[in-house]
Structure formats: C-alpha cells, structure tokens
N, C-alpha and C positions, 0 to 999 in steps of 0.2 A: 777591431769591434765598433765600436763607437770610437768618434773624434768629438772631444773637448775644445771646445775654441782658447785661443790663451786668456781673451779676459770672461769666458763663462768659469776655465780654472779661476780664476782669480775671486772672483765674485763666490766660487764655493768654499773656497780657503778661507775667507774673509768671514763667512756666516760658519762654516765650522767650530772657530775659533772659541766659538758663544756657547759652544755644543760639549759633553763630556770630551775627557782625556781620549785620544785614539780614535774617534767617531770619524766616519766615513762618509758617502752618499750611496745610496740603493738608487739604481735603474733599473725598471721594470717596464712589461708589459702584462697589463689585465686583458684577458678572454683572447689570449697570442693567437693571430692564426687566422681569426672570423670577425668578420665585418664590422662587429660593435669592438673590437681593439682598442686599447687606451694606454698609452704609454705616461710614465710617470718618472719622481724623480723623489725621493725620501732620505731624511737623515739615516743612517746605521749604525749605533752604536756599537761596542766592538762586541758584545754578545749577541750580536742578532745576528752573525757571519755565520752563514753553514757551512759542514766541510765540504759539500759541492758546488760553492758559489764559485762563480771564476771571479778574479780579483783583477781590474784593471789601474796598473800605476799612472797616477799626475802629478803636476806638479805640488807636492804637499797633502793629497790623501790620496786614496783607491777608491774607484767606483766599482762596487760588489753589485751580480749581475746572477742572479738566481739561472739555474741550468734551463728551466724550462721558457723564458722569456733570452736566452743568448740566442737562437738562431733566428729570431725573428728582430732583433736588435744588430746585426749585419747592415754596415754605412748608415747607423744613426749618426745622426749629428747634432750635436748641442752647445748651442751659442747664448751669447748676453749682447745683448744691444740697447743702448742709450739715445733717443733723440729727442727732441722737441716734447713730446708727446712723455717720457718717463723714460723708465728701466724694462725691459721684458726677457726673460729666460724664455728660450725657443728648443724645441724639443722635436727635430724632424726625424722618422725611423720608415723608411718606404717599402721596410718586410714587415713590419707589425701585423699588416691584417692577412697576410701571404708567404707560408715561408719562401725565401729564393731559392729558387730552383736550377742545378747545371746548366751549362750550355749544349751537353752532350744528351737532356732528357729528353722524352716523348715528346714530340710538336705541340698534343695535345696540351699537356701537363705545361710547356712554356708560352703557350697562349694565354692558358687560364690565368697563368702566374702573372702576364702582362694584364688581365683584363682587372684581378684583383688589386694590383699593386699600381696599376696607370692610369687605366679604363675610367673604372668604378668609383672612385675618387673625383672625377671630373664631373661624371656624371650625378653623384649625391647631391651636388648642390641646388640640384632643381628636382631629387626625391627622384632619380631613375638608376638603375643599375642596366646591366647584361650579360649574359652566360652563356660560354660555348658549347652547343649542342653536340654536334659533330663534324670532321674534317671530312667532304665525301671525295670518292677516288679523284677526280677532276681538280681535289686541290684546292677547295672552297670550304670558308670555315662559315659556318652555319652560326648563326647566334639567335637567342632568344636575350627579346629588350620586356625589362619589368617595370614596375614603380609606377613612376610619373612620367619614362618614354613610354611606356605601351598606349599607343592611340594619340601621343602627341606630335602634331602635324607638322614639326619641326624633325621627324626622328628618321627622313631621307638625307635631310644634309649631316645632320650628326653622323649614322653610318657614312653615307660616302665621299665629305669631305673632312670628317675627323676620325673615326676609328678605322676605316677603311686603309685610307691612307696610312695614318701611322703604324699599322699594321702589315700592311704589301711593305712596307721599308722596312720593319723589324723581321720580317719573315720574309726578304726577297729570296724568288726561288724555291719556297718550298708550301709557301700558298698561292691562289691566284686569282682570285677575287675574296669578297666577306660580303654573305648575303641574309636579308633577315626573315626569320622564319615566324615572329611574329605575328598574331590575330591581330590585327588594329582596327578591327569594329568598335563600332558603339557598343557600349553593354557595360554590367557592374564592375567589369574587371581593367577597363578600359581609364585613359585620360578623360575623356569627352564628359 
C-alpha cells in the first residue's frame, strides 16, 4: 500500500525514539477522494490505534492507516531527501484525490480517474480543471473545461498536444478523439 524509503524509515525511527514507548506513525488523508484532499503523517501513540486501522510493519515501527484513508493511499510513497538546501520529508499519494479504479471498470470511470489523478493536478497550477461530460457513440470523449482554462487562449494547445495525446495513448482502441464542449466566449465565467 505505502512504500517508505530506507532513508524515511531511518528518519521515522530516529524521531520515534523521542516519543512515548511503542509509538508509531499515522499516515492519513484529509478529505479523501475530493479535489481538496491532503495527505499527512503524525505520531501515533499506542492508545490511538483503532481496531479498524491497518498496520503496515516497517524497520522499527508500524505505519498506522485509518480504514477510510487506506484505499486513497494505494501506491503512496514517503521519502526523506537531503540536499544542499537541507532535509525534507516528501509524501506522494497519486490516489488521494480520486480512488483508483480497476482496469476492467467502465470506460467513463477510467477516464474520470485519469482526469482527477493525472490531468487536473497539472491544470491546477494554472487554476484550471477539466471534467468528462460524455463519451459519444463514435468514441469521442467530450470534456468541459473550467477555472483558469475557461476562455484561455492556450486551451486548444492544452487539449490537442496535452490531454488528447495522453488520453488517446492510455485508451487506445477505446476512444477516437477528445473534444472540448466548453463555451469559451468572453463573459463573467471566462478567463478573459
């Protein structure tokens, strides 16, 4: 479920030596499955472990995960890196904002997952987002842009050179094109 690098395990072990005996770490997601999902790590004293928690054993400690956060921490990675700028603990959880779907899930669910897990995080740096509206009988994925993408002069480049290329590769043989259904004219709702 969660991969913790050797350097991060050593870092946690060192920190836990200064805590109550038998303390572990808790890894969690606040607002899991939503665009505002945030991951975190905290100390977890022995009396804070619930019966429904998942325990993952590492070198010298356990990582405790609550039942609600567990599916959103699939493929999560924790690392501890040191460079000339100092030391930093990093937590990457690609499924925190959207629960991973199975490879045999309906096409619309798999496309929506890709949008939430891969495409929207890239668009968010520009205040944008996109959502799947429908899949036509011709296999066209129809998208609706929002936020900073609505009315942006670069939306065609984003769609054709970025999103469409990525989606046609991921869903080869399942979709034929990716199209934009957004009304990009000037107005209160638009970027202009």
